[in-house]
DSSP file (Angstrom, degrees, kcal/mol; ACC not computed):
  #  RESIDUE AA STRUCTURE BP1 BP2  ACC     N-H-->O    O-->H-N    N-H-->O    O-->H-N    TCO  KAPPA ALPHA  PHI   PSI    X-CA   Y-CA   Z-CA
    1    1 A M              0   0    0      0, 0.0     2,-0.4     0, 0.0    21,-0.2   0.000 360.0 360.0 360.0 149.9   64.4  -34.8  -31.0
    2    2 A K  E     -A   21   0A   0     19,-2.1    19,-3.0    99,-0.1     2,-0.2  -0.999 360.0-129.7-137.3 133.3   64.1  -33.2  -34.4
    3    3 A S  E     -A   20   0A   0     -2,-0.4     2,-0.6    17,-0.2    17,-0.2  -0.593  18.1-149.8 -77.3 142.7   61.0  -32.4  -36.5
    4    4 A L  E     +A   19   0A   0     15,-2.9    15,-1.1    -2,-0.2    14,-0.4  -0.927  31.7 152.4-118.7 105.6   61.2  -33.6  -40.2
    5    5 A N        -     0   0    0     -2,-0.6    -2,-0.1    13,-0.2     6,-0.0  -0.733  32.3-150.3-133.6  82.3   59.3  -31.4  -42.6
    6    6 A P    >   -     0   0    0      0, 0.0     3,-1.3     0, 0.0    -2,-0.0  -0.257  12.5-136.2 -56.2 136.4   60.8  -31.6  -46.1
    7    7 A P  T 3  S+     0   0    0      0, 0.0     4,-0.1     0, 0.0     0, 0.0   0.656  97.9  64.9 -70.5 -14.3   60.3  -28.3  -48.0
    8    8 A D  T 3  S+     0   0    0      2,-0.1     2,-0.3     0, 0.0     3,-0.0   0.284  94.7  66.2 -96.3  12.4   59.3  -30.1  -51.2
    9    9 A I  S <  S-     0   0    0     -3,-1.3    -4,-0.0     1,-0.1     0, 0.0  -0.892  99.3 -80.4-124.3 161.8   56.1  -31.7  -49.8
   10   10 A A        -     0   0    0     -2,-0.3     3,-0.1     1,-0.1    -2,-0.1  -0.228  54.5-103.3 -58.2 145.6   52.8  -30.0  -48.6
   11   11 A A        -     0   0    0      1,-0.1    -1,-0.1    -4,-0.1     6,-0.1  -0.285  46.0 -86.4 -66.4 155.2   53.0  -28.6  -45.1
   12   12 A P        -     0   0    0      0, 0.0    -1,-0.1     0, 0.0     6,-0.0  -0.227  32.7-122.7 -58.5 154.2   51.2  -30.4  -42.2
   13   13 A F  S    S-     0   0    0     -3,-0.1     2,-0.2     2,-0.0    -2,-0.1   0.632  83.9 -10.9 -73.6 -15.7   47.5  -29.7  -41.7
   14   14 A G  S    S-     0   0    0      2,-0.1     2,-1.9    78,-0.0    76,-0.1  -0.687 109.3 -29.9-157.6-153.4   48.0  -28.6  -38.1
   15   15 A R  S    S+     0   0    0     74,-0.2     2,-0.3    -2,-0.2    81,-0.1  -0.525 100.9  82.5 -86.0  73.7   50.4  -28.4  -35.2
   16   16 A Y  S    S-     0   0    0     -2,-1.9     2,-0.3    86,-0.1    88,-0.2  -0.942  71.5-113.1-158.4 172.8   52.5  -31.5  -35.9
   17   17 A S  B     -b  104   0B   0     86,-3.1    88,-0.7    -2,-0.3   -12,-0.1  -0.809  21.1-123.9-112.8 156.2   55.4  -32.6  -38.1
   18   18 A H  S    S-     0   0    0    -14,-0.4     2,-0.3    -2,-0.3   -13,-0.2   0.839  95.0  -0.2 -65.9 -31.6   55.5  -35.0  -41.0
   19   19 A G  E     -A    4   0A   0    -15,-1.1   -15,-2.9    83,-0.1     2,-0.4  -0.974  62.8-143.4-151.9 163.9   58.2  -37.0  -39.1
   20   20 A S  E     -A    3   0A   0     -2,-0.3     2,-0.6   -17,-0.2   -17,-0.2  -0.999   7.9-153.3-133.5 132.6   60.2  -37.0  -35.9
   21   21 A E  E     -A    2   0A   0    -19,-3.0   -19,-2.1    -2,-0.4     2,-0.6  -0.926   8.6-161.2-104.9 124.5   63.8  -38.1  -35.5
   22   22 A V        -     0   0    0     -2,-0.6     3,-0.1   -21,-0.2   106,-0.1  -0.928  11.1-170.4-106.5 118.8   64.6  -39.4  -32.0
   23   23 A G        -     0   0    0     -2,-0.6     2,-0.3     1,-0.3    -1,-0.1   0.364  54.3 -17.4 -81.9-142.2   68.4  -39.3  -31.4
   24   24 A N  S    S+     0   0    0    104,-0.0     2,-0.3     2,-0.0    -1,-0.3  -0.487  76.6 158.0 -66.3 124.3   70.1  -40.9  -28.4
   25   25 A F        -     0   0    0     -2,-0.3     3,-0.1    -3,-0.1    -3,-0.0  -0.971  36.8-152.8-145.1 160.1   67.6  -41.6  -25.7
   26   26 A G  S    S+     0   0    0     -2,-0.3     2,-0.3     1,-0.2    -1,-0.1   0.690  74.9  30.7-106.9 -24.0   67.5  -43.9  -22.7
   27   27 A R        -     0   0    0      2,-0.0   101,-2.3     0, 0.0     2,-0.4  -0.960  55.1-161.7-140.4 155.1   63.8  -44.5  -22.2
   28   28 A M  E     -C  127   0B   0     -2,-0.3     2,-0.4    99,-0.2    99,-0.2  -0.996   3.9-160.2-135.2 141.6   60.5  -44.7  -24.1
   29   29 A V  E     -C  126   0B   0     97,-2.8    97,-2.8    -2,-0.4     2,-0.5  -0.990   6.1-173.8-120.1 128.0   56.9  -44.4  -22.9
   30   30 A Q  E     -C  125   0B   0     -2,-0.4    95,-0.2    95,-0.2     2,-0.2  -0.983  15.1-150.8-117.8 118.3   54.1  -45.8  -25.1
   31   31 A T        -     0   0    0     93,-2.5     2,-0.1    -2,-0.5     3,-0.1  -0.544  14.8-119.5 -84.8 154.6   50.6  -45.0  -23.8
   32   32 A S        -     0   0    0     -2,-0.2    92,-0.2     1,-0.1     2,-0.2  -0.437  54.3 -74.5 -73.0 164.0   47.6  -47.2  -24.4
   33   33 A G        -     0   0    0     90,-0.1     2,-0.4    -2,-0.1    90,-0.3  -0.475  53.1-143.9 -62.3 128.6   44.8  -45.5  -26.2
   34   34 A Q  E     -D  122   0B   0     88,-3.4    88,-2.0    -2,-0.2     2,-0.2  -0.829  12.0-156.0-100.8 135.3   43.1  -43.1  -23.8
   35   35 A L  E     -D  121   0B   0     -2,-0.4     2,-1.9    86,-0.2    86,-0.2  -0.634  33.6 -98.6-105.4 164.2   39.3  -42.5  -24.0
   36   36 A G  S    S+     0   0    0     84,-0.7     2,-0.6    -2,-0.2    15,-0.1  -0.246  73.4 135.8 -79.1  50.4   37.3  -39.6  -22.9
   37   37 A L        -     0   0    0     -2,-1.9     6,-0.2     6,-0.1    -2,-0.1  -0.894  47.3-141.7-103.8 114.0   36.3  -41.2  -19.6
   38   38 A A    >   -     0   0    0      4,-2.9     3,-2.3    -2,-0.6    12,-0.0  -0.276  27.4-106.1 -70.3 160.7   36.5  -38.9  -16.6
   39   39 A A  T 3  S+     0   0    0      1,-0.3    -1,-0.1     2,-0.1    -2,-0.0   0.786 121.6  57.2 -58.7 -28.4   37.8  -40.2  -13.3
   40   40 A D  T 3  S-     0   0    0      2,-0.1    -1,-0.3     1,-0.0     3,-0.1   0.387 122.8-105.4 -85.9   5.6   34.3  -40.1  -11.9
   41   41 A G  S <  S+     0   0    0     -3,-2.3     2,-0.2     1,-0.3    -2,-0.1   0.419  77.0 132.9  90.5  -1.5   33.1  -42.4  -14.7
   42   42 A T        -     0   0    0     -5,-0.1    -4,-2.9     1,-0.0    -1,-0.3  -0.488  43.6-152.3 -84.2 155.5   31.3  -39.8  -16.8
   43   43 A I        -     0   0    0     -6,-0.2    -6,-0.1    -2,-0.2     7,-0.1  -0.966  17.0-136.0-126.6 111.8   31.7  -39.4  -20.5
   44   44 A P        -     0   0    0      0, 0.0    -8,-0.1     0, 0.0     6,-0.1  -0.262  11.3-130.2 -65.6 157.2   31.2  -35.9  -21.9
   45   45 A E  S    S+     0   0    0     73,-0.1     2,-0.1     4,-0.0     3,-0.0   0.885  80.2  81.5 -73.7 -41.0   29.1  -35.5  -25.1
   46   46 A S  S  > S-     0   0    0      1,-0.1     4,-2.1     4,-0.0     5,-0.1  -0.363  73.0-137.4 -78.8 147.6   31.5  -33.2  -27.0
   47   47 A V  H  > S+     0   0    0      2,-0.2     4,-3.0     1,-0.2     5,-0.2   0.901 106.3  55.0 -62.2 -42.4   34.5  -34.5  -28.9
   48   48 A T  H  > S+     0   0    0      1,-0.2     4,-2.4     2,-0.2    -1,-0.2   0.934 108.8  46.2 -59.3 -48.0   36.6  -31.5  -27.6
   49   49 A A  H  > S+     0   0    0      1,-0.2     4,-1.8     2,-0.2    -1,-0.2   0.893 113.5  49.5 -63.5 -39.7   35.8  -32.4  -24.0
   50   50 A Q  H  X S+     0   0    0     -4,-2.1     4,-2.4     2,-0.2    -2,-0.2   0.931 111.4  48.8 -64.4 -43.9   36.6  -36.1  -24.6
   51   51 A A  H  X S+     0   0    0     -4,-3.0     4,-2.8     1,-0.2     5,-0.2   0.886 107.9  54.9 -63.6 -38.2   39.9  -35.2  -26.3
   52   52 A E  H  X S+     0   0    0     -4,-2.4     4,-2.1    -5,-0.2    -1,-0.2   0.887 108.8  48.2 -62.8 -38.3   40.8  -32.9  -23.4
   53   53 A I  H  X S+     0   0    0     -4,-1.8     4,-2.7     2,-0.2    -2,-0.2   0.926 110.4  52.2 -65.3 -44.2   40.3  -35.8  -21.0
   54   54 A C  H  X S+     0   0    0     -4,-2.4     4,-2.3     1,-0.2    -2,-0.2   0.942 112.4  44.7 -55.9 -48.9   42.4  -38.1  -23.2
   55   55 A F  H  X S+     0   0    0     -4,-2.8     4,-2.5     2,-0.2    -1,-0.2   0.855 111.1  53.1 -67.7 -34.9   45.2  -35.5  -23.2
   56   56 A A  H  X S+     0   0    0     -4,-2.1     4,-2.1    -5,-0.2    -1,-0.2   0.912 110.1  48.8 -64.3 -41.1   44.9  -34.9  -19.4
   57   57 A N  H  X S+     0   0    0     -4,-2.7     4,-2.3     2,-0.2    -2,-0.2   0.906 109.9  51.7 -63.1 -41.1   45.2  -38.7  -18.9
   58   58 A I  H  X S+     0   0    0     -4,-2.3     4,-2.9     1,-0.2     5,-0.2   0.911 107.4  52.4 -62.9 -42.2   48.3  -38.7  -21.2
   59   59 A D  H  X S+     0   0    0     -4,-2.5     4,-2.6     1,-0.2    -1,-0.2   0.917 109.5  49.7 -57.5 -43.1   49.9  -36.0  -19.2
   60   60 A A  H  X S+     0   0    0     -4,-2.1     4,-2.2     2,-0.2    -2,-0.2   0.902 112.1  47.5 -63.4 -41.3   49.3  -38.1  -16.0
   61   61 A I  H  X S+     0   0    0     -4,-2.3     4,-1.7     2,-0.2    -2,-0.2   0.925 112.6  48.7 -65.7 -45.0   50.9  -41.1  -17.7
   62   62 A L  H  <>S+     0   0    0     -4,-2.9     5,-3.0     1,-0.2    -2,-0.2   0.911 110.8  50.9 -61.6 -42.2   53.9  -39.1  -18.9
   63   63 A T  H ><5S+     0   0    0     -4,-2.6     3,-1.8     1,-0.2    -1,-0.2   0.914 107.6  52.8 -60.6 -43.4   54.3  -37.6  -15.5
   64   64 A E  H 3<5S+     0   0    0     -4,-2.2    -1,-0.2     1,-0.3    -2,-0.2   0.844 111.6  47.3 -59.5 -33.6   54.3  -41.1  -13.9
   65   65 A G  T 3<5S-     0   0    0     -4,-1.7    -1,-0.3    -5,-0.1    -2,-0.2   0.246 120.5-111.3 -91.2  12.1   57.0  -42.0  -16.5
   66   66 A N  T < 5S+     0   0    0     -3,-1.8     2,-0.3     1,-0.2    -3,-0.2   0.901  81.0 114.0  59.0  44.4   59.0  -38.8  -15.6
   67   67 A M      < -     0   0    0     -5,-3.0     2,-0.2    -8,-0.2    -1,-0.2  -0.848  48.3-153.0-134.6 171.8   58.3  -37.3  -19.0
   68   68 A T    >   -     0   0    0     -2,-0.3     3,-2.0    -3,-0.1     4,-0.3  -0.781  43.0 -83.9-135.5 179.6   56.4  -34.3  -20.4
   69   69 A R  G >  S+     0   0    0      1,-0.3     3,-1.6    -2,-0.2    30,-0.0   0.806 121.9  66.7 -56.3 -31.0   54.6  -33.2  -23.7
   70   70 A T  G 3  S+     0   0    0      1,-0.3    -1,-0.3    56,-0.0    31,-0.1   0.651  94.5  58.6 -69.6 -12.5   58.0  -32.2  -25.0
   71   71 A D  G <  S+     0   0    0     -3,-2.0    56,-2.5    55,-0.1     2,-0.3   0.521  79.6 110.7 -90.9  -7.1   59.1  -35.8  -25.1
   72   72 A I  E <   +E  126   0B   0     -3,-1.6    54,-0.3    -4,-0.3     3,-0.1  -0.521  35.0 171.2 -72.2 128.3   56.3  -36.9  -27.4
   73   73 A F  E     +     0   0B   0     52,-2.8    31,-2.2     1,-0.3     2,-0.3   0.527  66.8  27.5-112.8 -10.8   57.5  -37.9  -30.8
   74   74 A H  E     -Ef 125 104B   0     51,-1.6    51,-2.4    29,-0.2     2,-0.4  -0.960  57.0-167.8-152.5 136.6   54.2  -39.4  -32.2
   75   75 A V  E     -Ef 124 105B   0     29,-2.0    31,-2.5    -2,-0.3     2,-0.5  -0.981   6.3-167.3-118.8 130.8   50.5  -38.8  -31.6
   76   76 A T  E     -Ef 123 106B   0     47,-3.0    47,-2.5    -2,-0.4     2,-0.4  -0.983   8.6-173.6-119.1 123.0   47.8  -41.2  -32.9
   77   77 A G  E     -Ef 122 107B   0     29,-3.0    31,-2.6    -2,-0.5     2,-0.4  -0.887   7.1-165.7-115.0 146.6   44.2  -40.1  -32.8
   78   78 A F  E     +Ef 121 108B   0     43,-2.5    43,-2.1    -2,-0.4     2,-0.3  -0.999   7.9 179.8-129.3 131.3   41.1  -42.0  -33.7
   79   79 A V  E     -Ef 120 109B   0     29,-2.4    31,-2.8    -2,-0.4    41,-0.2  -0.934  28.4-138.1-128.3 156.3   37.7  -40.5  -34.2
   80   80 A T  S    S+     0   0    0     39,-1.6     2,-0.3    -2,-0.3    29,-0.1   0.419  85.7  29.5 -94.9   1.8   34.4  -42.2  -35.1
   81   81 A D  S >  S-     0   0    0     38,-0.3     3,-2.1     1,-0.1     4,-0.3  -0.969  70.7-127.0-158.9 141.7   33.2  -39.7  -37.7
   82   82 A R  G >  S+     0   0    0     -2,-0.3     3,-1.7     1,-0.3     4,-0.4   0.820 108.9  69.0 -57.4 -30.0   34.8  -37.3  -40.1
   83   83 A A  G 3  S+     0   0    0      1,-0.3     4,-0.3     2,-0.1    -1,-0.3   0.694  95.6  55.5 -62.3 -18.1   32.7  -34.6  -38.6
   84   84 A Y  G <> S+     0   0    0     -3,-2.1     4,-2.4     1,-0.2    -1,-0.3   0.515  81.8  90.2 -92.3  -6.4   34.8  -34.9  -35.4
   85   85 A M  H <> S+     0   0    0     -3,-1.7     4,-3.0    -4,-0.3     5,-0.2   0.920  85.2  48.6 -59.5 -47.9   38.2  -34.3  -37.2
   86   86 A A  H  > S+     0   0    0     -4,-0.4     4,-2.3     1,-0.2    -1,-0.2   0.906 113.1  47.0 -62.8 -42.9   38.2  -30.5  -36.7
   87   87 A D  H  > S+     0   0    0     -4,-0.3     4,-2.1     2,-0.2    -1,-0.2   0.913 114.4  47.5 -66.2 -41.7   37.4  -30.6  -33.0
   88   88 A Y  H  X S+     0   0    0     -4,-2.4     4,-2.8     2,-0.2    -2,-0.2   0.953 112.8  48.7 -61.0 -48.7   40.0  -33.3  -32.4
   89   89 A M  H  X S+     0   0    0     -4,-3.0     4,-2.7     1,-0.2   -74,-0.2   0.868 110.2  51.3 -62.8 -36.9   42.6  -31.4  -34.3
   90   90 A A  H  X S+     0   0    0     -4,-2.3     4,-2.2    -5,-0.2    -1,-0.2   0.904 111.5  47.7 -65.2 -40.8   41.9  -28.2  -32.5
   91   91 A A  H  X S+     0   0    0     -4,-2.1     4,-2.3     2,-0.2    -2,-0.2   0.910 113.4  48.1 -66.3 -41.7   42.2  -30.1  -29.1
   92   92 A R  H  X S+     0   0    0     -4,-2.8     4,-2.0     2,-0.2    -2,-0.2   0.931 111.8  49.3 -62.7 -45.4   45.5  -31.7  -30.3
   93   93 A D  H  < S+     0   0    0     -4,-2.7    -2,-0.2     1,-0.2    -1,-0.2   0.887 111.5  49.0 -63.4 -38.7   46.8  -28.3  -31.5
   94   94 A A  H >< S+     0   0    0     -4,-2.2     3,-1.2     1,-0.2     4,-0.3   0.904 109.6  52.7 -65.1 -41.0   45.9  -26.7  -28.2
   95   95 A Y  H 3< S+     0   0    0     -4,-2.3     3,-0.4     1,-0.3    -2,-0.2   0.864 115.7  40.2 -61.3 -36.9   47.6  -29.5  -26.3
   96   96 A L  T >< S+     0   0    0     -4,-2.0     3,-1.7     1,-0.2    -1,-0.3   0.303  82.4 111.6 -94.6   8.6   50.8  -29.0  -28.3
   97   97 A A  T <  S+     0   0    0     -3,-1.2    -1,-0.2     1,-0.3    -2,-0.1   0.815  83.3  39.3 -55.4 -36.5   50.6  -25.2  -28.3
   98   98 A E  T 3  S+     0   0    0     -3,-0.4     2,-0.5    -4,-0.3    -1,-0.3   0.426  92.2 103.8 -95.3   0.5   53.7  -24.8  -26.0
   99   99 A V    <   -     0   0    0     -3,-1.7     3,-0.1     1,-0.1    -3,-0.0  -0.716  48.2-172.2 -85.9 127.5   55.7  -27.6  -27.7
  100  100 A T  S    S+     0   0    0     -2,-0.5     2,-0.8     1,-0.2    -1,-0.1   0.825  76.3  53.2 -92.3 -33.9   58.4  -26.2  -30.0
  101  101 A V  S    S-     0   0    0    -31,-0.1    -1,-0.2   -99,-0.1   -84,-0.1  -0.879  90.1-145.3-101.6 103.5   59.6  -29.4  -31.6
  102  102 A L        -     0   0    0     -2,-0.8   -86,-0.1    -3,-0.1   -83,-0.1  -0.433   5.3-129.8 -79.3 140.1   56.4  -30.9  -32.9
  103  103 A P        -     0   0    0      0, 0.0   -86,-3.1     0, 0.0   -29,-0.2  -0.295  28.7 -97.5 -76.3 165.6   55.8  -34.7  -33.0
  104  104 A A  E     -bf  17  74B   0    -31,-2.2   -29,-2.0   -88,-0.2     2,-0.3  -0.435  44.9-157.2 -72.2 159.8   54.5  -36.6  -36.0
  105  105 A S  E     - f   0  75B   0    -88,-0.7     2,-0.4   -31,-0.2   -29,-0.2  -1.000  17.2-169.6-148.8 141.8   50.8  -37.3  -35.9
  106  106 A T  E     - f   0  76B   0    -31,-2.5   -29,-3.0    -2,-0.3     2,-0.4  -0.995   5.6-166.0-129.9 137.5   48.3  -39.7  -37.4
  107  107 A L  E     - f   0  77B   0     -2,-0.4     2,-0.4   -31,-0.2   -29,-0.2  -0.993   8.8-174.9-125.5 128.5   44.5  -39.5  -37.4
  108  108 A L  E     - f   0  78B   0    -31,-2.6   -29,-2.4    -2,-0.4     2,-0.6  -0.935  21.2-138.5-122.7 145.0   42.3  -42.4  -38.3
  109  109 A I  E     - f   0  79B   0     -2,-0.4     2,-0.2   -31,-0.2   -29,-0.2  -0.913  31.2-176.1-101.2 124.3   38.5  -42.6  -38.7
  110  110 A V        -     0   0    0    -31,-2.8     3,-0.1    -2,-0.6   -32,-0.0  -0.734  36.5-117.7-120.2 165.5   37.2  -45.8  -37.1
  111  111 A S  S    S-     0   0    0      1,-0.2     2,-0.3    -2,-0.2   -31,-0.1   0.703  78.7 -57.2 -78.9 -18.7   33.8  -47.5  -36.9
  112  112 A G        -     0   0    0    -33,-0.1    -1,-0.2     7,-0.0     2,-0.2  -0.923  43.6-111.1 161.6 174.8   33.7  -47.3  -33.1
  113  113 A F        -     0   0    0      2,-0.4     8,-0.0     5,-0.3     4,-0.0  -0.491  55.8 -71.8-121.3-169.1   35.1  -48.1  -29.7
  114  114 A T  S    S+     0   0    0     -2,-0.2     2,-0.4     1,-0.1     3,-0.0   0.776 121.5  33.2 -63.2 -28.1   34.1  -50.3  -26.8
  115  115 A R  S >  S-     0   0    0      1,-0.1     3,-1.6     3,-0.0    -2,-0.4  -0.990  80.3-129.7-129.5 140.5   31.1  -48.0  -25.9
  116  116 A A  T 3  S+     0   0    0     -2,-0.4    -1,-0.1     1,-0.3    -2,-0.1   0.745 103.5  66.9 -60.5 -25.4   29.0  -46.1  -28.3
  117  117 A E  T 3  S+     0   0    0      2,-0.0     2,-0.3    -3,-0.0    -1,-0.3   0.764  79.8  94.0 -69.2 -25.0   29.5  -42.8  -26.3
  118  118 A F    <   +     0   0    0     -3,-1.6    -5,-0.3     1,-0.2     3,-0.1  -0.536  42.4 167.2 -74.1 130.3   33.2  -42.7  -27.0
  119  119 A K        +     0   0    0     -2,-0.3   -39,-1.6     1,-0.3     2,-0.3   0.567  61.7  33.3-115.1 -18.0   34.0  -40.5  -30.0
  120  120 A V  E     - E   0  79B   0    -41,-0.2   -84,-0.7   -40,-0.1     2,-0.3  -0.995  52.5-175.4-144.3 145.2   37.8  -40.1  -29.7
  121  121 A E  E     -DE  35  78B   0    -43,-2.1   -43,-2.5    -2,-0.3     2,-0.4  -0.994  11.2-169.8-138.5 141.3   40.8  -42.2  -28.6
  122  122 A I  E     +DE  34  77B   0    -88,-2.0   -88,-3.4    -2,-0.3     2,-0.3  -0.994   8.1 176.8-137.0 137.2   44.4  -40.9  -28.4
  123  123 A Q  E     - E   0  76B   0    -47,-2.5   -47,-3.0    -2,-0.4     2,-0.3  -0.967  10.1-163.1-133.2 153.6   47.7  -42.6  -27.8
  124  124 A V  E     - E   0  75B   0     -2,-0.3   -93,-2.5   -92,-0.2     2,-0.4  -0.936  14.2-145.4-134.4 159.0   51.2  -41.2  -27.8
  125  125 A S  E     +CE  30  74B   0    -51,-2.4   -52,-2.8    -2,-0.3   -51,-1.6  -0.989  25.0 179.3-119.5 133.1   54.8  -42.4  -28.0
  126  126 A A  E     -CE  29  72B   0    -97,-2.8   -97,-2.8    -2,-0.4     2,-0.3  -0.958   7.4-172.8-134.6 151.5   57.5  -40.4  -26.0
  127  127 A A  E      C   28   0B   0    -56,-2.5   -99,-0.2    -2,-0.3    -2,-0.0  -0.997 360.0 360.0-144.9 147.2   61.2  -40.8  -25.6
  128  128 A R              0   0    0   -101,-2.3  -100,-0.2    -2,-0.3    -1,-0.1   0.253 360.0 360.0-142.3 360.0   63.8  -39.2  -23.4
């Protein structure tokens, strides 16, 4: 995988790349959007805690697919309010802290999810 960050455009806002090139690979994993729902059914109040659950779920899915964070080539995040952007981005950046070839990333502000308590949803695409 290769990060694509042309020098003649503004740098990314955080720990991601403007684009990702995936070369020869044999398998791909696409996660469903993960919500901040803990295994015990609880939903934390904070955006950061919800995002951490989303990323932990993504790690579990990637592990099930015999992949890791380093195989992610795109992250899509959804938040229900602009006020949640910084907390989401900080959680994403922490999640990718040890990744050296950064994936592309998209963040969208949406009107809501299936339950009003959910503030963030995250999905990823990975290839190996």
